[in-house]
N, C-alpha and C positions, 0 to 999 in steps of 0.2 A: 548039395548045400548052396543056398542062394548067394551067400557072401563070397564063397570061393569062385562062383561063376562070374560075379561082378569084378573080382580081382583079376581073373583071367582076361576078361574083356578089356579092362583098364590097361593091363600089361600089353595086350595086342595093340591098343590105340597108342600107347607110349612107344612101342617099337616102330610103328608106322611114322609117328612124329619124329623119332630119332633119324630114320632114313630120310625123311623130307628135309630136316635141318642139315644133314650131311650133304645132300644133293645141292641145297641152296648155297652152302659154304663152298663147295667145289666149283660152282658156277661163278662165284665172285673172283675178281682179279686178286692175286696175291700181292703182298707188300704194302708199303706206306710211302707216300709222296714226300720227298724232302726238297726244300727250297734252299738254294745257295745263291748268294749275291756275289757275282764275280764281275769286276770292272763296272760296278754300278748297275748291272743288269741281272735280272732274276732268271736262274736256270733251274730246271727240275730234274730230280733223279728219283728212280723207284728203288727203295731199299727193301730187300727181301732176304730170306735165309735159304741157303743152298748148301747141303752137306754139312750143316752145323756152323757155317760161316755166314756173316752178313755180306751181301753183295749189293752193288749199286749199278743200276742200268740208266744210262743217260736218256732223258726224255726231251730235253731241249726247252725252248720257250713254249709254255702252254697258255692257252686262253683261260679266262676265269671259269668258263663253262667246264673245261676239262678238269680243272682243279676241283671244282664243286663235285663233279662225278666221282673223282677219286676219293674225296672226303666222304661222300655219301656211301660209297662202297666200303670204306673203312668202318664207318659207324654200323652199317648193316652186318659186317663180319663180326664185330664185337657183340652185337645184339644176338646173332645166331649162336655164337660161342657160349654166351650166358644161358640161352635157352637149351642148348645141347647139354651143358653141364647139369642144369636142373633136371632135364628129362632122364639123363643117365642115373642121377641119384634116385629119381622116382622108380626107375626100372629095378635098381638094386633093392629098394624097399619092397616093391611088389613081389619080386622073386623070393625074398626072404619070407614074406608073409605067406606066400603059397607053399613054401616048404615047411611052414609051421614054426619058424624061428622067431624069437623076439627081436625086433629091430633095435639096433644100438642107439 
């Protein structure tokens, strides 16, 4: 059947896209940059989760360029997570359709 072949191809493409998004997410730095003002000077810390707890790693005084890089990485991470969520939902739908179930 033609439709089943198309669904299988789309599932294969979706699985490849999921792997690509997961690799891209793994390549990005973890955590979020936090700015604290101490004694009138700005110091930066990297906030991240480790074993279910929020940890802070001291980064010191950062240049504007470094701050922009961290913010760009944070936005990219959020974008990849949204795409990954969407693609996972699509994979579930395609697998149900290939099994012959009605999608919910």
